[in-house]
mmCIF file of the N, C-alpha and C atoms, coordinates in Angstrom:
data_MODEL
# 
_entry.id   MODEL 
# 
loop_
_atom_site.group_PDB 
_atom_site.id 
_atom_site.type_symbol 
_atom_site.label_atom_id 
_atom_site.label_alt_id 
_atom_site.label_comp_id 
_atom_site.label_asym_id 
_atom_site.label_entity_id 
_atom_site.label_seq_id 
_atom_site.pdbx_PDB_ins_code 
_atom_site.Cartn_x 
_atom_site.Cartn_y 
_atom_site.Cartn_z 
_atom_site.occupancy 
_atom_site.B_iso_or_equiv 
_atom_site.pdbx_formal_charge 
_atom_site.auth_seq_id 
_atom_site.auth_comp_id 
_atom_site.auth_asym_id 
_atom_site.auth_atom_id 
_atom_site.pdbx_PDB_model_num 
ATOM 1   N N  . VAL A 1 1  ? 29.473 -206.097 88.150 1.00 0.00 ? 1  VAL A N  1 
ATOM 2   C CA . VAL A 1 1  ? 29.082 -208.078 87.888 1.00 0.00 ? 1  VAL A CA 1 
ATOM 3   C C  . VAL A 1 1  ? 28.960 -208.731 88.696 1.00 0.00 ? 1  VAL A C  1 
ATOM 4   N N  . VAL A 1 2  ? 28.261 -209.348 88.543 1.00 0.00 ? 2  VAL A N  1 
ATOM 5   C CA . VAL A 1 2  ? 28.140 -211.026 88.963 1.00 0.00 ? 2  VAL A CA 1 
ATOM 6   C C  . VAL A 1 2  ? 28.173 -211.718 88.398 1.00 0.00 ? 2  VAL A C  1 
ATOM 7   N N  . GLY A 1 3  ? 29.176 -213.309 88.649 1.00 0.00 ? 3  GLY A N  1 
ATOM 8   C CA . GLY A 1 3  ? 29.021 -213.627 87.838 1.00 0.00 ? 3  GLY A CA 1 
ATOM 9   C C  . GLY A 1 3  ? 28.305 -215.284 88.308 1.00 0.00 ? 3  GLY A C  1 
ATOM 10  N N  . ALA A 1 4  ? 27.147 -215.779 87.112 1.00 0.00 ? 4  ALA A N  1 
ATOM 11  C CA . ALA A 1 4  ? 26.714 -217.353 88.298 1.00 0.00 ? 4  ALA A CA 1 
ATOM 12  C C  . ALA A 1 4  ? 27.435 -218.666 87.170 1.00 0.00 ? 4  ALA A C  1 
ATOM 13  N N  . ASP A 1 5  ? 27.308 -219.563 87.559 1.00 0.00 ? 5  ASP A N  1 
ATOM 14  C CA . ASP A 1 5  ? 28.077 -220.362 86.405 1.00 0.00 ? 5  ASP A CA 1 
ATOM 15  C C  . ASP A 1 5  ? 27.953 -222.424 87.353 1.00 0.00 ? 5  ASP A C  1 
ATOM 16  N N  . ILE A 1 6  ? 27.480 -222.678 86.811 1.00 0.00 ? 6  ILE A N  1 
ATOM 17  C CA . ILE A 1 6  ? 27.266 -224.668 86.865 1.00 0.00 ? 6  ILE A CA 1 
ATOM 18  C C  . ILE A 1 6  ? 28.680 -225.543 87.715 1.00 0.00 ? 6  ILE A C  1 
ATOM 19  N N  . SER A 1 7  ? 29.823 -224.881 85.904 1.00 0.00 ? 7  SER A N  1 
ATOM 20  C CA . SER A 1 7  ? 31.196 -224.768 86.043 1.00 0.00 ? 7  SER A CA 1 
ATOM 21  C C  . SER A 1 7  ? 32.131 -224.826 87.014 1.00 0.00 ? 7  SER A C  1 
ATOM 22  N N  . SER A 1 8  ? 32.747 -225.284 87.901 1.00 0.00 ? 8  SER A N  1 
ATOM 23  C CA . SER A 1 8  ? 33.810 -225.462 89.195 1.00 0.00 ? 8  SER A CA 1 
ATOM 24  C C  . SER A 1 8  ? 34.817 -224.512 88.105 1.00 0.00 ? 8  SER A C  1 
ATOM 25  N N  . GLU A 1 9  ? 34.961 -225.656 86.092 1.00 0.00 ? 9  GLU A N  1 
ATOM 26  C CA . GLU A 1 9  ? 35.862 -225.089 85.906 1.00 0.00 ? 9  GLU A CA 1 
ATOM 27  C C  . GLU A 1 9  ? 35.689 -223.261 85.633 1.00 0.00 ? 9  GLU A C  1 
ATOM 28  N N  . MET A 1 10 ? 34.685 -223.309 85.096 1.00 0.00 ? 10 MET A N  1 
ATOM 29  C CA . MET A 1 10 ? 34.690 -221.597 84.326 1.00 0.00 ? 10 MET A CA 1 
ATOM 30  C C  . MET A 1 10 ? 34.401 -220.451 85.277 1.00 0.00 ? 10 MET A C  1 
ATOM 31  N N  . LEU A 1 11 ? 34.240 -221.354 86.284 1.00 0.00 ? 11 LEU A N  1 
ATOM 32  C CA . LEU A 1 11 ? 34.321 -220.172 87.739 1.00 0.00 ? 11 LEU A CA 1 
ATOM 33  C C  . LEU A 1 11 ? 35.437 -218.993 87.866 1.00 0.00 ? 11 LEU A C  1 
ATOM 34  N N  . VAL A 1 12 ? 36.555 -220.656 88.086 1.00 0.00 ? 12 VAL A N  1 
ATOM 35  C CA . VAL A 1 12 ? 37.958 -220.557 88.184 1.00 0.00 ? 12 VAL A CA 1 
ATOM 36  C C  . VAL A 1 12 ? 38.637 -219.461 87.165 1.00 0.00 ? 12 VAL A C  1 
ATOM 37  N N  . LYS A 1 13 ? 37.792 -219.470 85.923 1.00 0.00 ? 13 LYS A N  1 
ATOM 38  C CA . LYS A 1 13 ? 38.495 -218.352 84.627 1.00 0.00 ? 13 LYS A CA 1 
ATOM 39  C C  . LYS A 1 13 ? 37.791 -217.530 85.280 1.00 0.00 ? 13 LYS A C  1 
ATOM 40  N N  . ALA A 1 14 ? 36.613 -217.066 85.494 1.00 0.00 ? 14 ALA A N  1 
ATOM 41  C CA . ALA A 1 14 ? 35.994 -216.240 86.050 1.00 0.00 ? 14 ALA A CA 1 
ATOM 42  C C  . ALA A 1 14 ? 36.791 -215.362 86.619 1.00 0.00 ? 14 ALA A C  1 
ATOM 43  N N  . ARG A 1 15 ? 36.787 -215.442 88.178 1.00 0.00 ? 15 ARG A N  1 
ATOM 44  C CA . ARG A 1 15 ? 38.243 -215.638 89.334 1.00 0.00 ? 15 ARG A CA 1 
ATOM 45  C C  . ARG A 1 15 ? 39.147 -214.701 88.650 1.00 0.00 ? 15 ARG A C  1 
ATOM 46  N N  . LEU A 1 16 ? 39.834 -215.374 87.663 1.00 0.00 ? 16 LEU A N  1 
ATOM 47  C CA . LEU A 1 16 ? 40.986 -215.073 87.569 1.00 0.00 ? 16 LEU A CA 1 
ATOM 48  C C  . LEU A 1 16 ? 40.350 -213.950 86.558 1.00 0.00 ? 16 LEU A C  1 
ATOM 49  N N  . ARG A 1 17 ? 39.656 -213.741 85.155 1.00 0.00 ? 17 ARG A N  1 
ATOM 50  C CA . ARG A 1 17 ? 39.199 -212.713 84.635 1.00 0.00 ? 17 ARG A CA 1 
ATOM 51  C C  . ARG A 1 17 ? 39.505 -210.780 85.441 1.00 0.00 ? 17 ARG A C  1 
ATOM 52  N N  . GLY A 1 18 ? 39.486 -210.796 86.824 1.00 0.00 ? 18 GLY A N  1 
ATOM 53  C CA . GLY A 1 18 ? 39.587 -209.978 87.991 1.00 0.00 ? 18 GLY A CA 1 
ATOM 54  C C  . GLY A 1 18 ? 38.075 -208.768 88.076 1.00 0.00 ? 18 GLY A C  1 
ATOM 55  N N  . CYS A 1 19 ? 36.973 -209.781 87.292 1.00 0.00 ? 19 CYS A N  1 
ATOM 56  C CA . CYS A 1 19 ? 36.596 -208.250 85.839 1.00 0.00 ? 19 CYS A CA 1 
ATOM 57  C C  . CYS A 1 19 ? 35.095 -208.410 87.613 1.00 0.00 ? 19 CYS A C  1 
ATOM 58  N N  . TYR A 1 20 ? 34.963 -209.518 87.892 1.00 0.00 ? 20 TYR A N  1 
ATOM 59  C CA . TYR A 1 20 ? 33.596 -209.675 88.743 1.00 0.00 ? 20 TYR A CA 1 
ATOM 60  C C  . TYR A 1 20 ? 33.834 -209.484 90.131 1.00 0.00 ? 20 TYR A C  1 
ATOM 61  N N  . ARG A 1 21 ? 32.452 -209.099 90.269 1.00 0.00 ? 21 ARG A N  1 
ATOM 62  C CA . ARG A 1 21 ? 32.506 -208.302 92.328 1.00 0.00 ? 21 ARG A CA 1 
ATOM 63  C C  . ARG A 1 21 ? 32.663 -210.275 93.679 1.00 0.00 ? 21 ARG A C  1 
ATOM 64  N N  . ALA A 1 22 ? 31.334 -210.227 91.995 1.00 0.00 ? 22 ALA A N  1 
ATOM 65  C CA . ALA A 1 22 ? 31.381 -211.972 92.889 1.00 0.00 ? 22 ALA A CA 1 
ATOM 66  C C  . ALA A 1 22 ? 30.941 -213.445 91.935 1.00 0.00 ? 22 ALA A C  1 
ATOM 67  N N  . VAL A 1 23 ? 31.439 -213.932 92.385 1.00 0.00 ? 23 VAL A N  1 
ATOM 68  C CA . VAL A 1 23 ? 30.692 -215.565 90.947 1.00 0.00 ? 23 VAL A CA 1 
ATOM 69  C C  . VAL A 1 23 ? 30.040 -216.769 92.316 1.00 0.00 ? 23 VAL A C  1 
ATOM 70  N N  . HIS A 1 24 ? 29.460 -217.483 91.992 1.00 0.00 ? 24 HIS A N  1 
ATOM 71  C CA . HIS A 1 24 ? 28.312 -218.215 92.982 1.00 0.00 ? 24 HIS A CA 1 
ATOM 72  C C  . HIS A 1 24 ? 28.767 -219.682 91.582 1.00 0.00 ? 24 HIS A C  1 
ATOM 73  N N  . LYS A 1 25 ? 27.978 -220.746 92.399 1.00 0.00 ? 25 LYS A N  1 
ATOM 74  C CA . LYS A 1 25 ? 29.108 -222.427 91.634 1.00 0.00 ? 25 LYS A CA 1 
ATOM 75  C C  . LYS A 1 25 ? 26.537 -221.290 92.323 1.00 0.00 ? 25 LYS A C  1 
ATOM 76  N N  . VAL A 1 26 ? 25.975 -222.195 90.744 1.00 0.00 ? 26 VAL A N  1 
ATOM 77  C CA . VAL A 1 26 ? 24.470 -222.123 90.699 1.00 0.00 ? 26 VAL A CA 1 
ATOM 78  C C  . VAL A 1 26 ? 23.571 -222.716 89.280 1.00 0.00 ? 26 VAL A C  1 
ATOM 79  N N  . ASP A 1 27 ? 23.203 -223.442 89.431 1.00 0.00 ? 27 ASP A N  1 
ATOM 80  C CA . ASP A 1 27 ? 21.861 -224.256 88.655 1.00 0.00 ? 27 ASP A CA 1 
ATOM 81  C C  . ASP A 1 27 ? 20.693 -223.599 88.702 1.00 0.00 ? 27 ASP A C  1 
ATOM 82  N N  . LEU A 1 28 ? 21.486 -223.388 87.295 1.00 0.00 ? 28 LEU A N  1 
ATOM 83  C CA . LEU A 1 28 ? 20.082 -221.783 86.518 1.00 0.00 ? 28 LEU A CA 1 
ATOM 84  C C  . LEU A 1 28 ? 18.803 -222.807 86.754 1.00 0.00 ? 28 LEU A C  1 
ATOM 85  N N  . SER A 1 29 ? 18.880 -223.964 86.433 1.00 0.00 ? 29 SER A N  1 
ATOM 86  C CA . SER A 1 29 ? 17.783 -224.209 86.646 1.00 0.00 ? 29 SER A CA 1 
ATOM 87  C C  . SER A 1 29 ? 16.447 -224.545 87.927 1.00 0.00 ? 29 SER A C  1 
ATOM 88  N N  . GLN A 1 30 ? 17.507 -224.076 88.702 1.00 0.00 ? 30 GLN A N  1 
ATOM 89  C CA . GLN A 1 30 ? 16.901 -224.171 90.315 1.00 0.00 ? 30 GLN A CA 1 
ATOM 90  C C  . GLN A 1 30 ? 16.446 -222.927 90.076 1.00 0.00 ? 30 GLN A C  1 
ATOM 91  N N  . LYS A 1 31 ? 16.133 -222.473 92.061 1.00 0.00 ? 31 LYS A N  1 
ATOM 92  C CA . LYS A 1 31 ? 15.316 -220.803 92.009 1.00 0.00 ? 31 LYS A CA 1 
ATOM 93  C C  . LYS A 1 31 ? 17.536 -220.539 92.885 1.00 0.00 ? 31 LYS A C  1 
ATOM 94  N N  . LEU A 1 32 ? 17.659 -219.206 92.132 1.00 0.00 ? 32 LEU A N  1 
ATOM 95  C CA . LEU A 1 32 ? 19.071 -218.367 92.258 1.00 0.00 ? 32 LEU A CA 1 
ATOM 96  C C  . LEU A 1 32 ? 18.374 -217.896 93.823 1.00 0.00 ? 32 LEU A C  1 
ATOM 97  N N  . PRO A 1 33 ? 20.167 -217.836 94.092 1.00 0.00 ? 33 PRO A N  1 
ATOM 98  C CA . PRO A 1 33 ? 20.086 -218.285 95.694 1.00 0.00 ? 33 PRO A CA 1 
ATOM 99  C C  . PRO A 1 33 ? 20.119 -215.973 95.753 1.00 0.00 ? 33 PRO A C  1 
ATOM 100 N N  . PHE A 1 34 ? 19.733 -215.641 94.731 1.00 0.00 ? 34 PHE A N  1 
ATOM 101 C CA . PHE A 1 34 ? 19.875 -213.894 95.084 1.00 0.00 ? 34 PHE A CA 1 
ATOM 102 C C  . PHE A 1 34 ? 18.950 -213.559 95.909 1.00 0.00 ? 34 PHE A C  1 
ATOM 103 N N  . GLY A 1 35 ? 18.471 -212.608 96.553 1.00 0.00 ? 35 GLY A N  1 
ATOM 104 C CA . GLY A 1 35 ? 17.111 -211.743 97.044 1.00 0.00 ? 35 GLY A CA 1 
ATOM 105 C C  . GLY A 1 35 ? 15.883 -211.307 95.878 1.00 0.00 ? 35 GLY A C  1 
ATOM 106 N N  . ASP A 1 36 ? 15.026 -210.999 96.316 1.00 0.00 ? 36 ASP A N  1 
ATOM 107 C CA . ASP A 1 36 ? 13.942 -210.474 95.166 1.00 0.00 ? 36 ASP A CA 1 
ATOM 108 C C  . ASP A 1 36 ? 14.457 -208.873 94.795 1.00 0.00 ? 36 ASP A C  1 
ATOM 109 N N  . ASP A 1 37 ? 14.049 -208.892 93.668 1.00 0.00 ? 37 ASP A N  1 
ATOM 110 C CA . ASP A 1 37 ? 15.081 -207.561 93.536 1.00 0.00 ? 37 ASP A CA 1 
ATOM 111 C C  . ASP A 1 37 ? 16.645 -206.863 93.445 1.00 0.00 ? 37 ASP A C  1 
ATOM 112 N N  . THR A 1 38 ? 16.946 -207.850 93.108 1.00 0.00 ? 38 THR A N  1 
ATOM 113 C CA . THR A 1 38 ? 19.116 -207.401 93.648 1.00 0.00 ? 38 THR A CA 1 
ATOM 114 C C  . THR A 1 38 ? 19.213 -207.376 92.524 1.00 0.00 ? 38 THR A C  1 
ATOM 115 N N  . PHE A 1 39 ? 19.177 -207.420 90.634 1.00 0.00 ? 39 PHE A N  1 
ATOM 116 C CA . PHE A 1 39 ? 19.549 -207.158 90.277 1.00 0.00 ? 39 PHE A CA 1 
ATOM 117 C C  . PHE A 1 39 ? 19.535 -206.363 89.319 1.00 0.00 ? 39 PHE A C  1 
ATOM 118 N N  . ASP A 1 40 ? 20.305 -204.929 88.432 1.00 0.00 ? 40 ASP A N  1 
ATOM 119 C CA . ASP A 1 40 ? 19.133 -204.102 87.213 1.00 0.00 ? 40 ASP A CA 1 
ATOM 120 C C  . ASP A 1 40 ? 18.914 -205.215 86.247 1.00 0.00 ? 40 ASP A C  1 
ATOM 121 N N  . ALA A 1 41 ? 19.715 -205.288 86.027 1.00 0.00 ? 41 ALA A N  1 
ATOM 122 C CA . ALA A 1 41 ? 20.097 -206.175 84.460 1.00 0.00 ? 41 ALA A CA 1 
ATOM 123 C C  . ALA A 1 41 ? 20.849 -208.566 84.801 1.00 0.00 ? 41 ALA A C  1 
ATOM 124 N N  . LEU A 1 42 ? 20.194 -208.961 83.863 1.00 0.00 ? 42 LEU A N  1 
ATOM 125 C CA . LEU A 1 42 ? 20.664 -210.669 84.230 1.00 0.00 ? 42 LEU A CA 1 
ATOM 126 C C  . LEU A 1 42 ? 20.167 -210.838 82.771 1.00 0.00 ? 42 LEU A C  1 
ATOM 127 N N  . LEU A 1 43 ? 22.085 -210.932 82.404 1.00 0.00 ? 43 LEU A N  1 
ATOM 128 C CA . LEU A 1 43 ? 22.481 -211.592 81.002 1.00 0.00 ? 43 LEU A CA 1 
ATOM 129 C C  . LEU A 1 43 ? 22.331 -213.632 81.018 1.00 0.00 ? 43 LEU A C  1 
ATOM 130 N N  . CYS A 1 44 ? 22.269 -213.646 80.111 1.00 0.00 ? 44 CYS A N  1 
ATOM 131 C CA . CYS A 1 44 ? 21.758 -214.923 80.144 1.00 0.00 ? 44 CYS A CA 1 
ATOM 132 C C  . CYS A 1 44 ? 22.338 -215.850 78.763 1.00 0.00 ? 44 CYS A C  1 
ATOM 133 N N  . VAL A 1 45 ? 24.227 -215.733 78.390 1.00 0.00 ? 45 VAL A N  1 
ATOM 134 C CA . VAL A 1 45 ? 23.658 -216.846 77.088 1.00 0.00 ? 45 VAL A CA 1 
ATOM 135 C C  . VAL A 1 45 ? 24.447 -217.682 77.082 1.00 0.00 ? 45 VAL A C  1 
ATOM 136 N N  . GLY A 1 46 ? 23.502 -218.645 75.957 1.00 0.00 ? 46 GLY A N  1 
ATOM 137 C CA . GLY A 1 46 ? 24.191 -220.621 75.272 1.00 0.00 ? 46 GLY A CA 1 
ATOM 138 C C  . GLY A 1 46 ? 24.256 -220.992 76.381 1.00 0.00 ? 46 GLY A C  1 
ATOM 139 N N  . THR A 1 47 ? 22.522 -220.783 77.331 1.00 0.00 ? 47 THR A N  1 
ATOM 140 C CA . THR A 1 47 ? 22.259 -221.809 77.978 1.00 0.00 ? 47 THR A CA 1 
ATOM 141 C C  . THR A 1 47 ? 21.023 -221.590 77.625 1.00 0.00 ? 47 THR A C  1 
ATOM 142 N N  . THR A 1 48 ? 20.294 -220.941 77.735 1.00 0.00 ? 48 THR A N  1 
ATOM 143 C CA . THR A 1 48 ? 18.724 -220.145 78.269 1.00 0.00 ? 48 THR A CA 1 
ATOM 144 C C  . THR A 1 48 ? 18.074 -221.855 77.287 1.00 0.00 ? 48 THR A C  1 
ATOM 145 N N  . THR A 1 49 ? 18.560 -222.319 76.052 1.00 0.00 ? 49 THR A N  1 
ATOM 146 C CA . THR A 1 49 ? 17.897 -223.824 75.461 1.00 0.00 ? 49 THR A CA 1 
ATOM 147 C C  . THR A 1 49 ? 17.795 -224.566 75.603 1.00 0.00 ? 49 THR A C  1 
ATOM 148 N N  . TYR A 1 50 ? 18.772 -224.818 77.118 1.00 0.00 ? 50 TYR A N  1 
ATOM 149 C CA . TYR A 1 50 ? 18.579 -226.275 77.802 1.00 0.00 ? 50 TYR A CA 1 
ATOM 150 C C  . TYR A 1 50 ? 17.827 -226.256 78.815 1.00 0.00 ? 50 TYR A C  1 
ATOM 151 N N  . LEU A 1 51 ? 17.385 -225.027 79.686 1.00 0.00 ? 51 LEU A N  1 
ATOM 152 C CA . LEU A 1 51 ? 16.519 -225.291 80.110 1.00 0.00 ? 51 LEU A CA 1 
ATOM 153 C C  . LEU A 1 51 ? 15.277 -224.463 80.336 1.00 0.00 ? 51 LEU A C  1 
ATOM 154 N N  . GLU A 1 52 ? 14.728 -225.412 80.782 1.00 0.00 ? 52 GLU A N  1 
ATOM 155 C CA . GLU A 1 52 ? 12.817 -225.347 80.834 1.00 0.00 ? 52 GLU A CA 1 
ATOM 156 C C  . GLU A 1 52 ? 12.025 -223.641 81.586 1.00 0.00 ? 52 GLU A C  1 
ATOM 157 N N  . PRO A 1 53 ? 11.389 -223.829 80.394 1.00 0.00 ? 53 PRO A N  1 
ATOM 158 C CA . PRO A 1 53 ? 10.524 -221.631 80.598 1.00 0.00 ? 53 PRO A CA 1 
ATOM 159 C C  . PRO A 1 53 ? 9.972  -220.921 82.582 1.00 0.00 ? 53 PRO A C  1 
ATOM 160 N N  . LYS A 1 54 ? 9.636  -222.142 82.818 1.00 0.00 ? 54 LYS A N  1 
ATOM 161 C CA . LYS A 1 54 ? 9.575  -221.928 84.460 1.00 0.00 ? 54 LYS A CA 1 
ATOM 162 C C  . LYS A 1 54 ? 11.061 -220.975 84.527 1.00 0.00 ? 54 LYS A C  1 
ATOM 163 N N  . VAL A 1 55 ? 12.006 -221.175 84.957 1.00 0.00 ? 55 VAL A N  1 
ATOM 164 C CA . VAL A 1 55 ? 13.264 -219.877 85.309 1.00 0.00 ? 55 VAL A CA 1 
ATOM 165 C C  . VAL A 1 55 ? 13.125 -218.811 84.501 1.00 0.00 ? 55 VAL A C  1 
ATOM 166 N N  . LEU A 1 56 ? 12.326 -218.312 83.694 1.00 0.00 ? 56 LEU A N  1 
ATOM 167 C CA . LEU A 1 56 ? 11.843 -216.964 82.995 1.00 0.00 ? 56 LEU A CA 1 
ATOM 168 C C  . LEU A 1 56 ? 10.752 -216.323 84.821 1.00 0.00 ? 56 LEU A C  1 
ATOM 169 N N  . THR A 1 57 ? 9.996  -216.970 85.651 1.00 0.00 ? 57 THR A N  1 
ATOM 170 C CA . THR A 1 57 ? 10.066 -216.491 86.716 1.00 0.00 ? 57 THR A CA 1 
ATOM 171 C C  . THR A 1 57 ? 10.946 -216.126 88.026 1.00 0.00 ? 57 THR A C  1 
ATOM 172 N N  . ASP A 1 58 ? 12.063 -216.532 87.709 1.00 0.00 ? 58 ASP A N  1 
ATOM 173 C CA . ASP A 1 58 ? 12.978 -216.961 89.419 1.00 0.00 ? 58 ASP A CA 1 
ATOM 174 C C  . ASP A 1 58 ? 13.462 -215.875 88.459 1.00 0.00 ? 58 ASP A C  1 
ATOM 175 N N  . TRP A 1 59 ? 13.926 -215.759 87.648 1.00 0.00 ? 59 TRP A N  1 
ATOM 176 C CA . TRP A 1 59 ? 14.666 -214.671 87.023 1.00 0.00 ? 59 TRP A CA 1 
ATOM 177 C C  . TRP A 1 59 ? 14.143 -213.060 87.106 1.00 0.00 ? 59 TRP A C  1 
ATOM 178 N N  . LEU A 1 60 ? 13.005 -212.845 87.170 1.00 0.00 ? 60 LEU A N  1 
ATOM 179 C CA . LEU A 1 60 ? 12.233 -211.982 87.516 1.00 0.00 ? 60 LEU A CA 1 
ATOM 180 C C  . LEU A 1 60 ? 12.302 -211.716 88.456 1.00 0.00 ? 60 LEU A C  1 
ATOM 181 N N  . ARG A 1 61 ? 12.008 -212.420 89.486 1.00 0.00 ? 61 ARG A N  1 
ATOM 182 C CA . ARG A 1 61 ? 12.089 -212.156 90.695 1.00 0.00 ? 61 ARG A CA 1 
ATOM 183 C C  . ARG A 1 61 ? 13.502 -211.650 90.918 1.00 0.00 ? 61 ARG A C  1 
ATOM 184 N N  . VAL A 1 62 ? 14.826 -211.605 90.389 1.00 0.00 ? 62 VAL A N  1 
ATOM 185 C CA . VAL A 1 62 ? 15.494 -211.555 91.323 1.00 0.00 ? 62 VAL A CA 1 
ATOM 186 C C  . VAL A 1 62 ? 15.941 -210.089 90.618 1.00 0.00 ? 62 VAL A C  1 
ATOM 187 N N  . LEU A 1 63 ? 15.407 -209.831 89.174 1.00 0.00 ? 63 LEU A N  1 
ATOM 188 C CA . LEU A 1 63 ? 15.755 -208.426 88.715 1.00 0.00 ? 63 LEU A CA 1 
ATOM 189 C C  . LEU A 1 63 ? 14.549 -207.265 89.050 1.00 0.00 ? 63 LEU A C  1 
ATOM 190 N N  . ARG A 1 64 ? 15.065 -206.384 89.617 1.00 0.00 ? 64 ARG A N  1 
ATOM 191 C CA . ARG A 1 64 ? 14.574 -205.249 90.064 1.00 0.00 ? 64 ARG A CA 1 
ATOM 192 C C  . ARG A 1 64 ? 13.902 -204.217 89.145 1.00 0.00 ? 64 ARG A C  1 
ATOM 193 N N  . PRO A 1 65 ? 12.426 -203.798 89.920 1.00 0.00 ? 65 PRO A N  1 
ATOM 194 C CA . PRO A 1 65 ? 11.287 -203.643 88.238 1.00 0.00 ? 65 PRO A CA 1 
ATOM 195 C C  . PRO A 1 65 ? 12.585 -202.099 87.540 1.00 0.00 ? 65 PRO A C  1 
ATOM 196 N N  . GLY A 1 66 ? 11.181 -202.440 85.837 1.00 0.00 ? 66 GLY A N  1 
ATOM 197 C CA . GLY A 1 66 ? 12.476 -202.246 85.244 1.00 0.00 ? 66 GLY A CA 1 
ATOM 198 C C  . GLY A 1 66 ? 14.092 -202.090 84.953 1.00 0.00 ? 66 GLY A C  1 
ATOM 199 N N  . GLY A 1 67 ? 14.258 -203.936 85.187 1.00 0.00 ? 67 GLY A N  1 
ATOM 200 C CA . GLY A 1 67 ? 15.583 -204.207 84.647 1.00 0.00 ? 67 GLY A CA 1 
ATOM 201 C C  . GLY A 1 67 ? 15.727 -205.149 83.301 1.00 0.00 ? 67 GLY A C  1 
ATOM 202 N N  . ALA A 1 68 ? 16.690 -204.968 83.548 1.00 0.00 ? 68 ALA A N  1 
ATOM 203 C CA . ALA A 1 68 ? 16.410 -206.089 82.143 1.00 0.00 ? 68 ALA A CA 1 
ATOM 204 C C  . ALA A 1 68 ? 17.185 -207.236 82.126 1.00 0.00 ? 68 ALA A C  1 
ATOM 205 N N  . LEU A 1 69 ? 16.104 -208.251 81.160 1.00 0.00 ? 69 LEU A N  1 
ATOM 206 C CA . LEU A 1 69 ? 16.332 -209.640 80.660 1.00 0.00 ? 69 LEU A CA 1 
ATOM 207 C C  . LEU A 1 69 ? 16.730 -209.572 79.446 1.00 0.00 ? 69 LEU A C  1 
ATOM 208 N N  . VAL A 1 70 ? 18.008 -209.716 79.343 1.00 0.00 ? 70 VAL A N  1 
ATOM 209 C CA . VAL A 1 70 ? 18.714 -210.978 78.247 1.00 0.00 ? 70 VAL A CA 1 
ATOM 210 C C  . VAL A 1 70 ? 19.324 -211.966 78.402 1.00 0.00 ? 70 VAL A C  1 
ATOM 211 N N  . PHE A 1 71 ? 18.602 -212.674 77.568 1.00 0.00 ? 71 PHE A N  1 
ATOM 212 C CA . PHE A 1 71 ? 19.082 -214.006 77.090 1.00 0.00 ? 71 PHE A CA 1 
ATOM 213 C C  . PHE A 1 71 ? 19.202 -214.727 75.368 1.00 0.00 ? 71 PHE A C  1 
ATOM 214 N N  . THR A 1 72 ? 19.873 -215.574 75.376 1.00 0.00 ? 72 THR A N  1 
ATOM 215 C CA . THR A 1 72 ? 19.760 -216.789 73.749 1.00 0.00 ? 72 THR A CA 1 
ATOM 216 C C  . THR A 1 72 ? 19.533 -217.638 73.465 1.00 0.00 ? 72 THR A C  1 
ATOM 217 N N  . HIS A 1 73 ? 18.914 -217.590 72.684 1.00 0.00 ? 73 HIS A N  1 
ATOM 218 C CA . HIS A 1 73 ? 17.825 -218.896 72.865 1.00 0.00 ? 73 HIS A CA 1 
ATOM 219 C C  . HIS A 1 73 ? 17.886 -219.697 71.598 1.00 0.00 ? 73 HIS A C  1 
ATOM 220 N N  . LYS A 1 74 ? 17.774 -221.021 70.917 1.00 0.00 ? 74 LYS A N  1 
ATOM 221 C CA . LYS A 1 74 ? 17.688 -221.529 69.423 1.00 0.00 ? 74 LYS A CA 1 
ATOM 222 C C  . LYS A 1 74 ? 16.835 -221.092 69.207 1.00 0.00 ? 74 LYS A C  1 
ATOM 223 N N  . THR A 1 75 ? 16.283 -220.725 67.576 1.00 0.00 ? 75 THR A N  1 
ATOM 224 C CA . THR A 1 75 ? 14.800 -220.410 67.291 1.00 0.00 ? 75 THR A CA 1 
ATOM 225 C C  . THR A 1 75 ? 14.503 -221.635 67.571 1.00 0.00 ? 75 THR A C  1 
ATOM 226 N N  . SER A 1 76 ? 14.757 -222.931 66.676 1.00 0.00 ? 76 SER A N  1 
ATOM 227 C CA . SER A 1 76 ? 15.207 -224.342 65.890 1.00 0.00 ? 76 SER A CA 1 
ATOM 228 C C  . SER A 1 76 ? 14.012 -224.613 67.398 1.00 0.00 ? 76 SER A C  1 
ATOM 229 N N  . ILE A 1 77 ? 13.970 -224.586 68.354 1.00 0.00 ? 77 ILE A N  1 
ATOM 230 C CA . ILE A 1 77 ? 13.191 -224.335 69.437 1.00 0.00 ? 77 ILE A CA 1 
ATOM 231 C C  . ILE A 1 77 ? 12.885 -223.796 70.151 1.00 0.00 ? 77 ILE A C  1 
ATOM 232 N N  . TRP A 1 78 ? 12.204 -222.666 70.133 1.00 0.00 ? 78 TRP A N  1 
ATOM 233 C CA . TRP A 1 78 ? 12.104 -221.393 71.215 1.00 0.00 ? 78 TRP A CA 1 
ATOM 234 C C  . TRP A 1 78 ? 10.301 -222.227 70.651 1.00 0.00 ? 78 TRP A C  1 
ATOM 235 N N  . LYS A 1 79 ? 9.310  -222.891 70.180 1.00 0.00 ? 79 LYS A N  1 
ATOM 236 C CA . LYS A 1 79 ? 8.096  -223.035 70.112 1.00 0.00 ? 79 LYS A CA 1 
ATOM 237 C C  . LYS A 1 79 ? 7.351  -223.444 71.184 1.00 0.00 ? 79 LYS A C  1 
ATOM 238 N N  . ALA A 1 80 ? 8.689  -225.146 71.521 1.00 0.00 ? 80 ALA A N  1 
ATOM 239 C CA . ALA A 1 80 ? 8.548  -225.451 72.874 1.00 0.00 ? 80 ALA A CA 1 
ATOM 240 C C  . ALA A 1 80 ? 8.212  -225.055 74.188 1.00 0.00 ? 80 ALA A C  1 
ATOM 241 N N  . TRP A 1 81 ? 9.296  -223.708 73.463 1.00 0.00 ? 81 TRP A N  1 
ATOM 242 C CA . TRP A 1 81 ? 8.802  -222.520 75.372 1.00 0.00 ? 81 TRP A CA 1 
ATOM 243 C C  . TRP A 1 81 ? 7.443  -222.091 74.552 1.00 0.00 ? 81 TRP A C  1 
# 
């Protein structure tokens, strides 16, 4: 499991949990610092609502073919997507 967050505080908490192979400070609205076809799954909870739909292209780039993309989004602004 690899963690990514823009918050330094959350990254410290993630490291303390001891369940991540690695954690990275990442702005999800920018190109992800991972190679193509890196992950079997990408999970984003509580953040997607605040991002532009174009992030999906990069998220799919880092997923391996057949990988799972799972995210939450507020239904009240889903149409804007």
